[in-house]
N, C-alpha and C positions, 0 to 999 in steps of 0.2 A: 400461556401459549408458547413462549419461547422454549421452555424446558421440554414440552411435548414435541415441539418441532425437532429439537436436537435428538431426542430419543427415537423419534419416528424415522428420521433419515438413517441413523446408525443401524437400527434394527432392520430396516428395509434392505440396506446394502449387505448386511450380515446374512440375511436370509437368501438374498440373490446369489451370493458366493457359494453358500452351502448347497442350494438347489441346483446350481450349475456344476457341482462337483469340482470346484476350483480351489478348494482348500489345499494347502501345501503346494501351491503353484507360484510360478513367476509371472507377474502381470505387468504389462506395459500400459501405463495410464496416460491417455492423451490430455494434456493440460495446456489450455490457451492462456490462462491467467484470469479469465472471467469467473464470475461467481459460481457457475455450475461446476466447472472442472476443478476450481479451487476447493469447493466444499467436498467434492468427490475424493480428491487425493488426500485431504485432511481426514476424512472418515476412514478411508482405507488404511492410512497410516496408523490410526488409532486401533484398527482391527488386526494389525500385522501379527501380533503375538498370539491372539486367540485363534486366528485362522491359519497360522503358520504360512503366511504368504510373503513373498519377496516382491518388491515394487521397483519399477523403472519408470521414470517420468519421460515423456516424449513431447517435444514442442517444435512446431514448424513456424518459421518466420516466412510469411508470404511476400514480404517486401512490397506491400501495397500502400502502407501508411507512413513511409519514411521513418523519422526518428521514433514515432509512436510504436511502430513494429519492433524496432530494436530495443526499446524500453520494455516491451512485453517479454522479449527473450531474456533480458537481464533479470527481470522480475522472477521468471520461472527458474532461472539458474540459481538465484539467491534463495528461492523457496526450497529447491532441492538440497542446497547446502544446509539450510536450517533444519530440514527434516531428516537430513543424512540419507537421502535416497539418490541413487545414481540417476543421471539425466542425459538424454540425447537431444541435442539441439540441431535442427536442420534448417536449410535455406532453400527457397524455391523462387524461380522467376515466373510467377503466375501470369504476369502480363504477356510474356513471350509465349507461354503455353496457350493462353487465350487466343492470341493472334495466329499461331501456327496450326492450331486444331480447330479454329473458327468456333470457339465456344463462348458462352456467356461467362462473365467474370465469376459468377457464383459456381458454375460447373467446373471451370478451370481450377478454382481454389479447392473445390471438393476432390477433384482428381489428384491434385498435387498432394493433398493431405493423406489420402489413402495409399498413394505410391510411397510416400515417406514412411507411413506406418508399416507397410509391407517390408520395406528395407530394414526398418528398425526391428521388426519381428525376426527377420532372418539373421541379423547381426548380433542380437542380444539373447537368442535362444529362450524366448518367452513362450508361455503356454496359451495366452489369450491377450487381446487388447480390450481395455475398459474405457468406455466413452461416456461423458456426462450428459447425454441427451435426457431431457426431462419430459414430464407429462405435458408441459406447455409446448415444447418442441414437437411432441407427438401430434397434438391437435393441429398445429400449424402445417406439419407435413401432410396430414390427411387432407386438409383443405387445399393445400398447394397441388397435390396430385389429382384431387377431384376437379379442380379448375382446369387442369391440363387434359381432362378427359380420360384419365386412367381407368382401367378395369378393376376387378376385385383385388388383384394383387397390389395395385397402387394405393387403393384406399384402405388396405389392411394395415398400412403404417409400418413402423419399425418394430421388429421383434426384440424381446429382451435378450435373446441369444440367437445369433445368426452366424453363418459361415461365409467368409469372403475369400475370393481367390484373385490375386493380382500378381502378374508377372511370374506365375508359377509358384508363388508363395500362398499357401492356404492356411487361414487362421480364424479362430473363433472371435467374435466381437460380443462383448457383454455390455448391456446398457442397464445398470442396476437402478437408475434414477427415474425410470419411466413412470413410476407411480408418484413421484415427487414433483411439485410445481416449482416454477422459477422463483416465486415469492418465498417458498420454503428454503431454497438454497441461499437466497439473500439473507433471510433471517438467521440461518445457520452461520453464515460468515460474520454477521453482526455479533452473535452470541459468543463467537470464538475469536473476536478481535482480528479477523482476517480482512484484508483490504484488497478486494479484487480489482483488476484492471478493467477499464471501460473501453470497448472497441467502438471507435467513432463511426466505423462503417455501418454499424447497426442503426445509425440515425439517418442513413441515406434513404430517401423515399424512392429513389430510382431502382432499388433492389426489391424484387417481387416479394420475397419473404418479409421484408420490413413493412411493406404495404399491408400484407396480410396481418402481421402482428399489430401494427399501429393504427390501421384504418378499418380493415374488413372485420376482424374479430370484435373490436369494440362496437361496430355497427350491428353485428349479429346479436350482440348481447341485449340490444333493445328488443329483440324478438324472443330470445331465450337467454336469460342471464347465465345459465349453466351450459352454454353452447359447447365449451371445450369438453365437458364430461360427455355430452351427447355425441360429439365427433369420435371420441375414443371408444364409446360403446359401439358405434357404427363400424369402426375399424375392427373391433373384436369379432363382431358378427361376420364381417366380410372375410376375415382371416379363416374363420371356421368353415365358411362356405367354400373358399378357395382351396383349403386343404382337403375337404371332402371331394370336390370335383377332381383335384389332382389324383387322389387315391383311386377314385373310380375309373379315371381315364387310364391310369397306369395298368389296371387290370385288363384293359381292352386293347391296348396299343398293339400288341403282337397279332391281334386278330385283324386289324385294319391297316396297319402301317408296316411297310417293308423297307429296311434301310440297306442301301447298296453303296458301292464305293463312290460313285459320282452322282447319285441321284436318290431321291426318296419317292416311293410309290405308295399312294394312298388309295384304297378301294373306295369307289364312289358310293357304295352302299353304307358308308359311314354316316351319310345324311339321314339314315333311319333313326339315329341316336338322338338324344336330347341335345338341343342347340348348344348348351354349355359344354357338353362333352365333345361335340364336333369342334368347337373353337379351341378347346384345350388340346386336343389331339393334333390339330393343324399347327398350333403354336409350338408344341413340342417338336414336331417334324421340322419346322422352320429353324428352330433353335439348334437342332442337331445338324442341319445342313450348313448353316452359316456359323458365325462366331458370336452368337447372342441374338437378342431380339431388338437391337437398336434400330430405330426408324420403322419398325413393324407396328402397325396399328390395327384396330379391329376392322377398319374399312378394308384393309388388305385381306383379312380373313374372310370377310363377307364376299369379296370378289372371287376368292377361291371356291367358296361354297356355291356361288352362282354358276361357276364353271362346272362344278360337279353335277349340278342340276341340268346341264345341257344348255347353258346360256348362249347368247348369240356369238360370243367370241370363242376362239379355240385356244387362246393363250392369254395369260395375264402377266404383265411386267411388274415386278416387285422391287422394293429397295434392296441394296447390297448386292446388286448384280444377279438376282435370282429371278427365274421365270417359272410359271406354272402352266402346264398345257395338258389337255385331255387326250387320252389314248384308250380307245375301246371303253372299258368300264372302270378305268382308273384315272387318277390325276397325278401327274409327275412333277415333282419339284426338282429343279436343277439350276446350275449356273448357266447363264447365257453363253453361247458359243461366240467367241471373238475371232473372226477370220483374219483380223489384222495383227494379232499377237504372235510373236515369234520367241520361243524360249531361248535364253542366252546360255550357251554352253561354253565352258572354258574360261580363261582369263585373258584380258587384253590390256597391254600397257598403254596408258594414256599419254599422248604427246602434249607436252606443256612448253610453250603454247603450241596450239595446233588443233587439227581435227582428227578424231579417231572414229572410224566406222566399225560398228559391231552389228551382229544380227538384230535387225529391227530398229536400230538407233544410230544417231550420229552425235558424238560427244565433242563439243567445242570448248577449248580452254584458252583463257587469255588473262591478262593482268589489267585491272582497272582500279580507280580510286573507290574507296568504300565510303559511302555517305549513309546517313540514317535511313533514308527512304529505300535503300537497297536491302534492308535486313528482313523484310517480310515479303515473301513471294507467294502470291495467291495459289499458284498451281505447283509450287515446289519443283518446277522443271528448270529453273535457272537460279543458281545460288552463288553467294560469295563466301569464301572461307579463308582461313589464315594463309597468307602468302608463303609462310615458311614450309608448308606442306609440300610445295613444289620442289624443295631441296632433296627429297627422297623419291623413291619409286612410288607411283600412284597407278592403280590398275582398276579395271571394271570387270565385274562378273555378274552372274545371275544370283538370285536369292538361294540360300542353302538352309535346309531345316536346322534349327538351333541357333541361327544367327541372332546376335544381340547387339544393341548399340545404346548410347546415352542420348536420348532426345534432347533437343535444345531446351534449356531452362529446367531440366529435370535432374533429380538426384539418382545416382545409381544407373543401372542398365535396364533395358527392356527388350523382350523378344521382338524381333522384326515382324514376326507373324502377328503379334498383337498390335504393332504399329500399323500394319496393313489394314487391320480391322478398324482402327481409329480413323484412318483416311479413306475408308470405304473402297479399298482395292479388292475386287472380287478374287476368289481363289484361283480362277482360271487365268488371271492376269499376273499373278505374283511371280511366276518363273520368268516372265518377260520384262520385269522392272530392273533397270541397271542399279547395281550396288557398287559404289565407288569406295575403294579401300586403300589403306597404306599399312605399313608394318605396325602402326599404333592401333589399328582397328578400322571399323567402318566409318568413313567420313560422311557419306551421304547416301541415302536411298532415294532415287529419283521418284518424285511424286509424294514423298513423305517427309522431307526435311533433313537437316544436317545434324551431326552429333554436337553436343554442347562443347566438347573439348576442341572442336575444329572451328569454332566461330571466330570472327574477326574481333579482336579486343581493342584495336586502335582504329577508330572510325575515320581518322584523317589520313590513314596510310593506304598503300596499295593493297589490294586483295586478289586472291586467285578466283577468277570467275569461271564457273563450269555450267554449261548449258547442255541439256539433253533434249534432242529433237527426235521424235518418233518418225520412222520411215514407214509410210503407209504402203502395205502390200495389197495389191489388187488381185 
């Protein structure tokens, strides 16, 4: 069995690279140090000559497990030296990311990983990222999404090849191990005298995925021992159905949907189509209007369809600051009008200490002691930053297209436009949000948090406190 397992993994990865047209490519391999990524990079290294590929190892230290996390990074660095593969090691403050964006620890870690990979792609001129997701991970993902109430897209699972776009960096992701089980990667490591690291967080039952892996799937095997295979077949069928509906909807979208500068108009006779097509067209319209479909659920789509049928209400309030309202024989999607918002034009020097009044806001700056409890602000309207910033000119202005900053706890920079999306700031509010700057860059975007370089490093020292209070216009 062991020899078959070795040959199977190597041949599967080889075929995946060939079918993805990634021969003669430079590949960034995400390596945590666990059995799956360790087996993956070992296999890819053995195929370098045959496939004419160049490899770069990427490892992110999430700083969640103290010394254990540091030892993982050292392990990966030693592995790269042994295999003579260049290596990129990154660090992320996942806990700060979790608190500032109000995410689960799992989601914060996932976001940090993909932002790190995007930066590594840009800095190392690679053609694709290769990740060690396995058949076992696939079945867990499908079940996880099904439990969340996902539609066809969610239960389609992960694709072997997909395209990801983060912070303006667009790159392919290859998952060549999706046909390989976790038991097979472990056997490969044993056969090749590889000693993978064990992530103790995988033992925590408080993490949903761990509960699925350690409790739910074993229980389901009492009903169907091959439940993982059944789940993956379900995902394959769902993916085919989703692709077909997308293709069919794309052929009809120009007939029923009109995209304008500040709104999207959908003809109400779209309801004569099949329900799957109606939902898909509405979701495409919402995606185009906003910045993705975060927080949009099928319940919201059903509310819009009810409005199209002449329901009792004349408008529907949706997430992300969007509203739908009926007008004659159409339904219009647009951002809610905010009568209290005032665009910030020009630049205003901030008095430190003192009060600075600007259009729509009052900015109050002072010096205070910095203590641990001050470092997370639920609304990001009052922050404490490094006192030394007060030694130079600090000013406030409105958001400008192309603005970038380094969010707290993050590596590299990110578009402020994308940060607005993360914090659910509607498009019609963005020009009215104060952006506090210095010669070094953006210090703080009110409502969205400070830059990592501006944070207070000495929590016992004085800090520069800045509070932004919105002036209500009646």
